[in-house]
C-alpha positions as CSV (number, residue, x, y, z in Angstrom):
1,M,100.1,-38.3,20.0
2,Y,100.0,-39.9,23.3
3,N,101.9,-42.6,21.8
4,G,104.4,-40.0,21.3
5,L,104.5,-38.0,24.1
6,L,104.5,-41.8,26.5
7,A,108.1,-42.7,24.1
8,K,109.7,-39.6,25.0
9,S,109.0,-39.9,28.6
10,F,108.8,-43.9,29.0
11,S,111.1,-46.6,28.1
12,K,108.9,-49.8,25.9
13,H,109.5,-52.1,28.9
14,E,107.4,-49.3,31.6
15,R,105.0,-48.3,28.5
16,K,103.9,-52.0,28.4
17,R,103.4,-52.1,32.3
18,F,101.2,-49.5,32.8
19,G,99.1,-50.8,29.9
20,Y,98.7,-54.5,31.9
21,G,97.8,-51.8,35.1
22,A,95.3,-49.9,33.1
23,F,93.8,-53.4,31.6
24,F,93.9,-54.9,35.2
25,G,92.3,-51.9,36.6
26,C,89.0,-51.8,34.3
27,L,88.3,-55.3,35.1
28,L,88.4,-54.4,38.8
29,I,86.1,-51.7,38.1
30,A,83.7,-53.3,36.3
31,L,83.8,-56.2,38.7
32,S,83.1,-53.9,41.4
33,I,80.0,-52.1,39.7
34,C,78.5,-55.6,39.3
35,T,79.6,-56.4,42.8
36,V,77.3,-53.2,44.3
37,F,74.9,-52.9,41.5
38,K,74.0,-56.8,40.3
39,P,72.8,-55.5,37.0
40,Y,70.4,-58.5,35.1
41,L,72.5,-59.6,32.3
42,G,69.1,-61.7,31.3
43,P,66.7,-61.0,28.1
44,L,64.1,-58.0,29.1
45,P,61.6,-59.5,31.1
46,V,57.8,-59.3,29.7
47,L,55.7,-56.3,31.4
48,N,52.1,-57.3,33.8
49,L,50.2,-54.2,33.8
50,K,47.2,-53.6,36.0
51,L,44.7,-51.2,35.5
52,S,42.4,-51.0,38.8
53,M,38.8,-49.5,37.5
54,A,37.5,-48.5,41.3
55,A,36.4,-44.5,41.1
56,G,38.9,-42.0,41.6
57,F,42.1,-44.5,42.0
58,K,44.4,-45.2,39.5
59,M,47.2,-47.0,39.7
60,L,49.5,-49.7,37.6
61,I,51.0,-52.4,38.7
62,I,54.0,-54.0,37.2
63,R,55.2,-57.3,37.6
64,D,57.7,-59.6,35.7
65,T,57.3,-63.0,34.3
66,S,59.5,-66.0,33.6
67,G,57.9,-67.2,30.6
68,S,59.1,-66.6,27.1
69,P,56.4,-64.1,25.2
70,S,55.7,-65.0,21.9
71,P,57.8,-64.3,18.9
72,T,54.4,-63.1,17.5
73,L,53.0,-61.1,20.3
74,G,54.6,-57.7,21.9
75,P,54.9,-57.0,25.6
76,I,51.4,-55.5,26.5
77,T,50.1,-58.4,24.5
78,Y,50.0,-61.1,27.9
79,L,49.0,-58.0,30.0
80,S,46.2,-59.9,32.5
81,E,44.6,-59.4,35.2
82,K,45.7,-60.8,38.5
83,N,43.5,-63.7,40.0
84,A,44.2,-66.3,42.6
85,S,44.1,-69.4,40.8
86,N,45.5,-70.4,37.7
87,S,43.1,-70.8,34.6
88,A,43.4,-74.8,33.2
89,S,42.3,-73.6,29.5
90,P,45.0,-73.8,27.1
91,P,44.0,-70.5,25.7
92,L,45.1,-69.2,28.9
93,E,48.5,-70.4,29.3
94,P,50.6,-67.5,28.3
95,M,47.9,-65.4,30.6
96,T,49.0,-68.3,33.7
97,Q,52.6,-67.4,32.8
98,L,52.5,-64.3,33.7
99,A,50.5,-64.6,37.0
100,D,53.7,-66.1,38.7
101,E,53.8,-64.9,42.3
102,N,57.6,-65.1,42.8
103,A,58.1,-63.0,39.9
104,S,60.5,-60.0,40.1
105,I,60.8,-57.3,39.1
106,S,64.5,-56.0,37.2
107,A,65.9,-52.8,37.8
108,S,66.4,-52.5,34.0
109,P,66.5,-48.4,33.3
110,L,64.4,-49.1,30.6
111,L,61.3,-50.1,33.2
112,E,61.9,-48.0,36.1
113,P,60.2,-44.8,34.7
114,I,57.3,-47.5,34.3
115,T,57.7,-48.7,37.4
116,R,57.2,-45.4,39.0
117,L,53.5,-45.1,37.2
118,A,52.5,-48.2,40.4
119,E,53.0,-45.8,42.8
120,K,50.2,-43.2,43.2
121,N,52.2,-40.9,45.4
122,T,55.2,-42.6,46.5
123,S,58.7,-42.0,45.2
124,I,61.4,-44.9,45.1
125,S,63.6,-43.1,43.4
126,T,66.2,-39.3,43.8
127,S,67.4,-39.8,40.5
128,P,66.9,-36.3,38.8
129,L,66.1,-38.4,35.7
130,L,63.2,-40.1,37.4
131,E,61.6,-37.1,38.5
132,P,59.4,-36.2,35.4
133,M,58.6,-40.0,35.2
134,T,57.2,-39.9,38.8
135,Q,55.5,-36.4,38.4
136,L,53.8,-38.1,35.5
137,A,52.4,-41.1,37.7
138,A,51.7,-38.7,40.1
139,E,48.7,-37.2,38.1
140,K,45.1,-38.2,38.4
141,N,44.2,-38.8,34.5
142,A,48.2,-39.3,33.2
143,S,46.8,-38.2,30.0
144,N,49.7,-36.8,28.9
145,S,52.8,-38.7,27.9
146,V,56.3,-37.7,27.9
147,S,57.8,-40.9,26.4
148,P,56.6,-42.8,23.7
149,V,57.7,-45.8,25.4
150,L,55.0,-45.2,27.7
151,E,52.5,-43.4,25.7
152,P,50.1,-46.6,25.8
153,A,50.7,-47.2,29.6
154,T,49.5,-43.7,30.3
155,R,46.7,-43.9,28.5
156,L,45.2,-46.9,30.7
157,V,45.2,-43.7,33.8
158,E,42.9,-42.0,31.9
159,K,40.2,-40.3,34.0
160,N,37.3,-42.6,32.0
161,A,39.3,-45.7,31.2
162,S,38.6,-44.5,28.0
163,I,41.2,-47.0,26.1
164,S,43.4,-46.2,22.7
165,S,41.5,-48.3,19.7
166,S,45.2,-48.9,18.7
167,P,45.4,-52.5,17.4
168,L,48.7,-52.3,19.5
169,L,46.5,-51.7,22.6
170,E,43.2,-53.7,21.5
171,P,43.7,-55.9,24.3
172,M,44.3,-53.7,26.6
173,T,41.2,-52.6,26.0
174,Q,39.4,-55.7,26.9
175,L,41.5,-55.5,30.6
176,A,40.0,-52.4,31.1
177,E,36.7,-53.4,30.8
178,K,35.3,-54.1,34.1
179,N,33.5,-57.5,33.4
180,A,35.6,-58.9,30.5
181,S,37.9,-60.7,32.2
182,T,39.1,-64.4,31.0
183,S,39.9,-65.1,34.5
184,P,37.3,-67.9,36.5
185,S,38.5,-65.6,39.3
186,P,35.7,-63.3,40.6
187,P,36.0,-60.2,38.7
188,S,36.0,-58.5,41.9
189,V,39.4,-59.2,43.4
190,P,40.8,-56.0,45.2
191,M,43.8,-54.4,43.3
192,T,45.3,-54.1,47.4
193,Q,45.4,-57.9,47.1
194,L,46.8,-58.4,44.1
195,S,49.4,-56.1,44.6
196,E,50.3,-58.0,48.4
197,K,50.9,-60.9,46.5
198,N,53.2,-60.0,43.5
199,T,55.0,-57.1,45.1
200,S,56.7,-59.1,48.0
201,S,59.8,-58.0,47.1
202,F,58.7,-54.2,46.7
203,P,58.2,-52.7,49.9
204,E,57.4,-49.5,48.4
205,T,55.0,-50.9,46.3
206,V,53.2,-52.4,49.0
207,K,53.1,-49.3,51.1
208,V,51.0,-47.5,47.9
209,A,48.7,-50.9,47.7
210,E,48.0,-50.1,51.5
211,T,47.4,-46.2,50.8
212,G,43.7,-45.7,50.9
213,K,43.2,-49.9,51.0
214,E,40.1,-49.5,53.4
215,K,38.4,-46.4,50.8
216,R,39.2,-48.7,47.8
217,E,38.1,-52.4,48.8
218,P,33.8,-51.1,49.0
219,E,34.2,-49.7,45.9
220,M,35.9,-52.7,44.1
221,E,33.1,-54.9,45.8
222,K,30.9,-53.3,42.5
223,T,31.5,-55.4,40.2
224,E,28.5,-54.4,37.8
225,P,27.8,-50.4,37.3
226,V,24.5,-49.3,38.1
227,A,23.1,-48.9,34.3
228,K,21.3,-45.5,32.9
229,K,16.8,-46.2,33.2
230,T,16.4,-45.0,29.9
231,E,13.5,-46.5,29.3
232,S,9.9,-44.5,30.4
233,V,8.8,-45.1,34.7
234,I,5.3,-46.5,34.1
235,K,2.8,-45.1,36.1
236,K,-1.1,-46.1,36.7
237,V,-3.2,-42.9,37.0
238,E,-6.6,-42.5,37.0
239,P,-8.2,-41.5,33.6
240,L,-8.2,-37.8,33.1
241,C,-11.9,-37.6,32.2
242,N,-15.3,-38.4,34.1
243,F,-17.8,-39.8,31.7
244,M,-20.1,-41.1,34.7
245,K,-21.7,-38.2,35.5
246,P,-25.6,-38.2,34.1
247,R,-25.3,-34.2,32.8
248,G,-21.9,-33.3,31.6
249,D,-18.4,-35.0,31.1
250,I,-15.6,-33.6,32.5
251,C,-12.0,-33.5,32.1
252,E,-9.4,-32.7,35.0
253,I,-6.3,-32.5,33.7
254,K,-3.1,-31.2,35.8
255,G,0.7,-30.5,34.8
256,D,2.3,-29.5,31.6
257,V,-1.3,-28.6,30.0
258,R,-1.0,-27.6,26.5
259,V,-4.3,-26.0,24.5
260,Q,-4.7,-25.8,20.4
261,G,-7.6,-24.2,19.1
262,K,-7.5,-24.8,15.3
263,S,-7.4,-28.9,16.2
264,S,-9.7,-28.4,19.0
265,S,-7.3,-30.3,21.4
266,V,-5.8,-30.4,24.9
267,F,-2.7,-32.2,25.5
268,L,-1.0,-33.3,28.6
269,V,2.3,-34.0,28.5
270,S,4.1,-36.0,30.6
271,S,8.0,-37.8,31.1
272,Q,6.4,-40.8,31.6
273,M,4.2,-43.3,30.3
274,S,1.0,-43.9,32.4
275,I,-1.1,-46.9,32.4
276,L,-5.0,-45.2,32.2
277,A,-7.7,-47.3,33.4
278,G,-8.9,-48.6,30.1
279,N,-5.7,-48.7,28.3
280,N,-6.9,-45.1,26.9
281,N,-4.8,-41.9,26.5
282,S,-7.1,-40.1,24.4
283,W,-10.9,-39.0,24.8
284,S,-13.8,-37.1,22.7
285,I,-15.8,-34.5,24.6
286,K,-17.9,-32.0,24.1
287,P,-17.8,-29.5,26.8
288,Y,-21.4,-28.9,27.5
289,A,-23.5,-29.6,30.8
290,R,-26.8,-31.3,29.0
291,K,-25.6,-34.8,28.0
292,G,-28.4,-37.2,27.0
293,D,-30.0,-34.1,25.0
294,Q,-29.0,-35.1,21.5
295,A,-30.6,-31.8,20.0
296,A,-28.3,-29.6,22.3
297,M,-25.0,-30.9,22.0
298,N,-25.1,-31.3,18.2
299,L,-24.6,-27.4,18.4
300,V,-21.4,-28.4,20.5
301,R,-17.6,-28.1,19.7
302,E,-16.2,-31.5,20.0
303,W,-12.7,-31.5,21.5
304,S,-9.9,-34.4,22.1
305,V,-8.0,-34.7,25.1
306,K,-4.9,-36.8,24.8
307,S,-1.8,-37.5,26.7
308,V,1.2,-37.7,24.9
309,L,4.8,-38.7,25.9
310,G,7.4,-35.5,25.7
311,H,9.7,-36.8,22.7
312,E,6.0,-37.3,20.8
313,E,5.3,-34.4,18.1
314,I,3.5,-32.1,19.9
315,P,2.5,-28.2,19.4
316,Q,4.8,-26.3,21.5
317,C,3.9,-23.5,24.2
318,S,3.3,-19.6,22.4
319,K,1.9,-18.4,25.7
320,N,2.1,-19.7,29.3
321,Q,-0.3,-19.2,31.9
322,S,0.1,-19.4,35.7
323,V,-3.1,-19.5,36.9
324,P,-5.7,-22.7,35.9
325,A,-8.1,-22.5,33.1
326,I,-11.9,-24.0,32.2
327,L,-12.6,-25.0,28.8
328,F,-16.4,-24.6,28.0
329,S,-19.4,-24.2,25.0
330,Q,-22.0,-21.5,25.0
331,G,-23.0,-23.6,22.3
332,G,-26.7,-25.9,23.2
333,Y,-29.4,-23.8,24.4
334,S,-27.7,-20.7,25.1
335,G,-29.7,-18.2,24.3
336,N,-32.8,-19.5,26.7
337,H,-32.5,-18.1,29.6
338,F,-33.8,-20.8,31.4
339,H,-30.8,-22.8,29.5
340,D,-28.4,-20.1,30.5
341,F,-28.7,-20.9,34.0
342,T,-29.5,-24.5,33.9
343,D,-26.9,-25.8,31.7
344,L,-24.3,-22.6,31.7
345,V,-24.3,-19.8,34.5
346,I,-24.9,-22.3,38.0
347,P,-22.5,-24.8,36.7
348,L,-19.4,-22.2,36.2
349,Y,-20.3,-20.7,39.2
350,L,-19.5,-24.4,40.8
351,T,-16.7,-25.3,38.8
352,S,-15.1,-21.9,38.9
353,R,-16.0,-20.7,42.3
354,Q,-13.3,-22.5,44.1
355,Y,-10.2,-20.3,42.5
356,N,-12.1,-17.2,43.9
357,G,-11.1,-15.3,40.4
358,K,-7.6,-16.8,39.5
359,V,-8.8,-18.4,36.5
360,Q,-9.1,-18.3,32.7
361,F,-12.0,-18.9,30.6
362,L,-11.5,-20.5,27.2
363,I,-14.5,-20.4,25.4
364,T,-15.6,-22.7,22.5
365,D,-18.7,-22.0,20.2
366,K,-18.2,-18.3,21.4
367,R,-21.4,-16.1,21.6
368,P,-21.0,-12.6,21.8
369,W,-24.4,-11.5,22.9
370,W,-24.1,-14.3,25.5
371,V,-20.8,-13.1,26.9
372,S,-22.6,-9.5,26.6
373,K,-25.5,-10.8,28.8
374,F,-23.6,-12.6,31.4
375,Q,-20.7,-9.7,31.8
376,A,-21.4,-9.0,35.8
377,I,-20.9,-12.4,36.1
378,L,-18.4,-13.9,34.0
379,K,-16.2,-10.8,35.3
380,K,-16.7,-12.2,38.9
381,L,-16.1,-15.2,38.7
382,S,-12.8,-14.4,36.7
383,R,-10.2,-11.6,36.6
384,Y,-8.9,-12.0,33.5
385,E,-10.6,-11.5,29.7
386,L,-12.5,-14.1,28.4
387,I,-10.4,-15.9,25.3
388,D,-11.6,-17.5,22.2
389,I,-10.3,-20.3,21.9
390,D,-11.3,-21.5,18.7
391,T,-10.2,-18.3,16.8
392,E,-6.6,-18.5,18.6
393,E,-3.7,-19.8,16.3
394,E,-1.1,-19.4,19.9
395,V,-0.6,-23.0,21.7
396,H,-1.7,-21.7,25.5
397,C,-0.2,-23.6,27.8
398,F,-1.5,-24.0,31.5
399,P,-0.9,-25.7,34.9
400,N,-4.2,-27.1,35.6
401,V,-7.4,-27.2,32.9
402,I,-10.7,-28.3,33.7
403,V,-12.6,-29.2,29.8
404,G,-16.2,-29.3,30.8
405,L,-18.5,-28.1,33.9
406,K,-19.9,-29.7,37.2
407,R,-23.6,-29.9,36.9
408,N,-26.3,-31.2,39.4
409,Q,-28.2,-33.4,37.7
410,K,-31.4,-31.7,39.0
411,E,-32.2,-28.4,37.0
412,L,-31.4,-25.2,38.4
413,S,-30.2,-26.4,41.7
414,I,-26.7,-27.3,43.6
415,D,-27.0,-30.8,45.6
416,S,-24.4,-29.1,49.0
417,S,-23.8,-33.0,50.0
418,E,-22.1,-33.3,46.4
419,Y,-20.3,-29.9,45.9
420,S,-19.2,-27.2,48.7
421,Y,-21.4,-24.9,47.1
422,S,-25.4,-24.5,47.4
423,M,-28.4,-22.5,45.9
424,R,-28.3,-20.2,48.9
425,N,-24.7,-19.8,48.6
426,F,-25.3,-19.2,44.4
427,R,-28.3,-16.7,45.3
428,E,-25.7,-14.6,47.5
429,F,-23.6,-14.7,45.1
430,L,-26.0,-13.2,42.2
431,R,-27.1,-10.5,44.5
432,S,-23.5,-9.4,44.7
433,S,-23.1,-9.2,41.3
434,Y,-25.2,-7.8,40.6
435,A,-25.3,-5.1,43.7
436,L,-29.2,-6.0,44.6
437,K,-30.2,-4.5,47.4
438,K,-32.5,-6.3,49.1
439,A,-32.2,-9.9,50.9
440,T,-35.8,-10.9,52.4
441,A,-38.8,-10.3,51.5
442,I,-41.5,-8.2,53.6
443,K,-42.7,-9.8,56.5
444,L,-46.8,-8.4,56.9
445,R,-48.6,-8.0,60.5
446,N,-51.4,-7.1,61.5
447,G,-51.7,-3.2,61.8
448,L,-49.1,-2.2,59.5
449,R,-50.0,-0.2,55.9
450,K,-46.8,-2.2,53.9
451,R,-48.1,-3.2,50.6
452,P,-46.3,-6.3,49.1
453,R,-45.2,-5.7,45.7
454,L,-46.8,-8.3,43.1
455,L,-44.2,-8.6,39.5
456,I,-46.6,-10.1,36.9
457,L,-44.2,-11.4,33.6
458,S,-45.5,-10.6,30.8
459,R,-44.6,-11.9,27.6
460,R,-45.6,-11.2,23.7
461,R,-45.5,-14.3,22.0
462,T,-46.9,-17.3,23.3
463,R,-48.1,-18.4,26.6
464,A,-48.6,-14.5,27.3
465,F,-51.3,-13.4,29.6
466,T,-54.6,-12.2,27.3
467,N,-56.4,-10.2,30.4
468,V,-53.2,-8.5,32.1
469,E,-55.4,-5.7,33.2
470,E,-58.3,-7.4,34.9
471,I,-55.2,-9.6,36.8
472,T,-53.8,-6.0,38.0
473,K,-57.1,-4.9,39.1
474,M,-58.2,-7.7,41.1
475,A,-54.3,-8.2,43.1
476,R,-55.1,-4.4,43.9
477,S,-57.9,-5.1,45.2
478,L,-56.5,-7.4,47.6
479,G,-53.6,-5.0,49.1
480,F,-50.9,-5.9,46.8
481,K,-48.9,-2.7,44.3
482,V,-48.3,-4.6,41.2
483,Y,-46.0,-4.2,38.5
484,V,-46.1,-5.8,34.9
485,A,-42.5,-6.3,33.1
486,E,-41.2,-8.2,30.4
487,A,-37.9,-9.8,31.1
488,N,-35.1,-8.8,28.5
489,M,-31.2,-9.3,27.9
490,D,-30.6,-6.4,30.0
491,V,-30.3,-9.0,33.0
492,S,-28.6,-6.6,35.5
493,K,-31.5,-3.9,35.2
494,F,-34.5,-7.0,35.5
495,A,-32.7,-8.7,38.4
496,E,-33.0,-5.5,40.0
497,I,-36.7,-5.0,39.1
498,V,-37.3,-8.9,40.4
499,N,-35.1,-8.3,43.6
500,S,-37.7,-5.4,44.5
501,C,-40.5,-7.4,44.6
502,D,-42.3,-10.0,47.3
503,V,-44.0,-12.4,45.3
504,L,-43.4,-13.1,41.2
505,M,-46.0,-14.3,39.0
506,G,-45.5,-15.9,35.3
507,V,-46.9,-18.8,33.2
508,H,-44.5,-21.5,33.2
509,G,-41.3,-20.8,30.5
510,A,-38.1,-19.2,30.6
511,G,-38.8,-16.0,32.1
512,L,-39.5,-17.4,35.6
513,T,-35.4,-18.6,35.7
514,N,-35.6,-14.8,37.1
515,L,-36.9,-16.0,40.2
516,V,-33.0,-16.4,41.2
517,F,-32.8,-12.8,41.9
518,L,-35.9,-12.9,44.1
519,P,-35.3,-11.7,47.8
520,M,-35.1,-14.6,50.6
521,N,-38.9,-15.7,51.6
522,A,-40.0,-14.2,48.3
523,I,-43.7,-16.2,46.9
524,L,-43.2,-17.9,43.4
525,I,-46.5,-18.8,42.0
526,Q,-46.4,-20.5,38.7
527,V,-49.2,-20.9,36.5
528,V,-49.2,-24.0,34.3
529,P,-50.6,-23.8,31.0
530,F,-52.8,-27.1,29.8
531,G,-51.8,-30.3,28.3
532,G,-49.9,-31.9,30.6
533,F,-46.9,-29.5,32.0
534,E,-47.1,-30.8,35.4
535,W,-43.6,-32.3,35.3
536,L,-42.2,-29.7,33.9
537,A,-43.6,-27.5,36.2
538,T,-42.5,-28.9,39.4
539,N,-38.9,-30.0,37.5
540,Y,-37.9,-26.7,36.3
541,F,-39.3,-24.2,38.8
542,G,-41.5,-26.3,42.1
543,G,-38.7,-27.7,43.5
544,P,-35.5,-25.5,42.6
545,S,-37.8,-22.6,44.4
546,K,-37.9,-24.9,47.9
547,D,-33.8,-24.8,47.4
548,M,-33.8,-21.2,47.5
549,N,-35.5,-20.7,50.5
550,L,-38.2,-19.8,48.0
551,K,-42.3,-20.5,48.9
552,Y,-43.9,-21.7,46.0
553,L,-47.7,-21.9,44.7
554,E,-49.0,-23.2,41.5
555,Y,-52.2,-22.3,39.3
556,K,-53.6,-25.2,37.2
557,I,-55.4,-23.3,34.3
558,S,-58.6,-25.1,33.3
559,I,-58.9,-26.0,29.5
560,E,-61.4,-22.8,29.5
561,E,-58.7,-20.5,30.7
562,S,-56.1,-21.9,27.3
563,T,-56.9,-20.5,24.2
564,L,-56.9,-24.1,22.5
565,I,-60.7,-23.9,22.6
566,K,-60.8,-21.2,20.1
567,E,-58.5,-22.9,17.6
568,Y,-59.6,-26.7,17.7
569,P,-63.2,-28.4,18.5
570,P,-63.8,-29.8,21.7
571,N,-63.7,-33.3,20.6
572,H,-60.4,-32.7,19.1
573,M,-57.3,-35.2,20.5
574,I,-55.6,-32.3,21.7
575,L,-58.0,-30.8,23.7
576,R,-59.6,-34.2,24.6
577,D,-56.0,-36.7,25.2
578,P,-53.0,-34.3,25.5
579,V,-51.0,-37.4,26.4
580,S,-51.2,-38.8,23.5
581,I,-49.9,-35.8,21.6
582,Q,-46.9,-36.3,24.5
583,K,-46.2,-39.6,23.3
584,Q,-45.5,-38.6,19.9
585,G,-42.1,-36.2,21.1
586,W,-41.4,-33.6,22.3
587,E,-41.6,-31.3,19.1
588,A,-44.8,-32.2,18.5
589,F,-46.1,-31.5,22.1
590,K,-44.0,-28.2,21.9
591,S,-45.4,-27.1,19.0
592,V,-48.9,-27.5,20.0
593,Y,-49.0,-26.9,23.8
594,L,-45.9,-24.2,24.1
595,N,-46.4,-22.5,20.7
596,K,-49.5,-21.9,20.1
597,Q,-51.5,-21.6,23.4
598,N,-52.0,-17.9,25.3
599,V,-53.6,-17.9,29.2
600,K,-56.8,-16.1,30.2
601,I,-56.9,-16.2,34.2
602,D,-60.6,-16.8,35.4
603,V,-59.6,-13.7,38.0
604,N,-62.1,-15.2,40.6
605,R,-60.6,-18.5,40.3
606,F,-56.9,-17.1,40.8
607,R,-58.4,-14.9,43.9
608,P,-57.1,-17.7,46.3
609,T,-53.9,-18.1,45.1
610,L,-53.4,-15.4,45.7
611,L,-54.7,-14.7,49.0
612,K,-52.6,-17.6,49.8
613,A,-49.4,-15.3,48.6
614,L,-50.4,-13.0,51.1
615,E,-51.1,-15.4,54.1
616,L,-47.6,-16.7,53.3
617,L,-46.0,-13.1,53.6
618,H,-47.6,-12.8,57.0
619,Q,-45.9,-16.0,58.2
């Protein structure tokens, strides 16, 4: 159509002139474009991409190289970390070629978008076509790709430097690892130095590299990441249990403590592995304060105390408590009034008084009648209901648990130099628990007609007075107001009777334990049976009474005052040589001198003892 129009308007000669003019015009335009824009007409350059691993700073540096790429490797395969010196190793020769410092980046349109990725916040082109790419490079994580060509590159700037597992990107993965560089130069060369060496012909890129230089250099100096410690911290601590005490073992456990009654186990759960003295993390303990007495300890349940790590299989908490706990046994010789106090009540006071009632009692080998007998004391020491831990299915958890009870080595006593309390403190505690009114015994003065009160402890079965009426008559004649009573399970009522008296008299036995209720400066008269009771009399009641601010008198009966003379002939070994019976053991001694003997006091021989008591009350 156009040829027809031109034929009508122009001659053949004119049409030829226009053709030559158009040809030379196109050449002139092409020459002008080459002169102004200077396009690169050689083979496409190989890219050298560099990933900065500095925390919080992601940047790609693109470099041109002069070497020809291997026909079997793609452009990305030749990516390498910049290092100051060329490697002499043959396998690194291609990488050396890539590190040419004089290479220049082509302005090829294909590479211009990728070039923009090397700039964090700086734009080098105002072309509308490149704005999307510039925005993409400015994103912190650059996780979304807008072009399939750029997808491998954008993955390199993800926040955690996670590299695609694609075979094409496998070399990139190795380059992204901080310590996986094959270059002999230090891996901690700052990216800023690298960019300054290789981008001399690109001032815009240099500006990007210089931005935040001071902030990035200290971060890049850390060539090794801090390894996360997965192994348990080892800590040396003292043993949880103390087995050095002569009368009772005790474990004091603090932390995440779990008590499982059905397995008789106490667990200390820790996130740390502890090196305990003796390399032992498990102990066995019988929480009863009469260590060394095998007969008593055979009646006590054994518990295990274990220190375990949190990842081990351990029982989970069913009930969480915010107060400490004390686990102790009511086995042993419980039920005997003397042992109730020396093995249980006083040790429990020593162990729990520090908590001022804010402590939970866990009882093993529970005796319900024992709990009822000492209910006033238990309620004073703990505000919480007792837990029979042996019958509990649930796992109880506490911040602090004491297994066992503290106890003084001597009977019915507290060593104030070792503990924060004394027997005087304990007796004041009893007076408060049972609301006892009398604090001090009567003090007699000349001219006063007040009569001191004498309590005679009677016994029904053994070591009983066989002439109580005769003793009572004589005592009244000396000026005493006499009461006769036998101790029973009603501790509260009997404590009031004892506390109201000034003198307590009785044969050696558990009933004399009621001396703990006597007022201060009162008098204890212990009648010692025949058979070698001197050591027992002194250590069980004589010595302890002095620690309680009481005055102590002792009356040793003669063989004629013992009922044994009616059961054995005068020349029998039991009467003639009690020591030989003692050598046969406790059971032999007990069966004769404790269980078969009663006492008939010679009132005339006993009279001076009562007169001495009156004298002491005058002091």
